[in-house]
Residue, then its C-alpha position, 0 to 999 in steps of 0.5 A: m531478495a533480488q531488486d529486479n524481482l521487486e520491480r515487477y510489482l511497480p508502479l503500484t496502483e494508488s489503492t495498492y500503495y495505500i493498502l500496503l502503507a496501512l498494513v505497516e501494522p496489523l489491521h482488519g479490513y474495515a480498519v484498513m479502509q478507515r486508515i487509508e481515508g485518514m492517511s490520504e486526508g480524505q483524498v483516497r477512499v478504498g471501497a470494500g469491493t476493491l479491498y476484498n479483491a486486492l487482499p487475496l492477490l496481495l496474499k498470493e504474491g506474498l506481500i501481506a500475510q494473515v496474522d490473526e483472526d477472530s470470530r468476525r475479522k481477519y487481520y493482515h500485516l506486511t511481509p518483509k517482501g511487502k515492506a521492500v516493495l513499499l519502500r521501493q514505491i516510496e523511493r519512486l514517489v519521492v523522486m516524482a514529488r521532487n521533480g514536480q516541486q521543481i516544475r511547480e517552482s519554475l511555473g511560479 
C-alpha cells in the first residue's frame, strides 16, 4: 500500500480517529460510541447520527469491514488499510504532542 495513497485520508477528524481506534476489535455501533467515550475519558462523544453517517463512508473507503451481523446489530472491524491509516495518524499525533509538550515546558 503506497504511503501517498494513505496521506489522502489525513488528517483524520477527531470523530473518525476515535471510530477507527475503537474498531481495533470488532464492535457494533452502540459499543463503538461507548468505547469512544471511555477511551477519551469523556472528552469525546460521538453521537448516533455522526457514527451512522461515518460507517458507510469508512466501509466504502475500505478502512473498516463488516465482520458479523446478528438480528439486531452489525459488527465492524478495521481492515489492514484502516490500520495503516490509523497508525499514520497516531504518528502525526505523537509529533504534535511532543511539540506541544516542549512549548508547555518553555511556558512554565
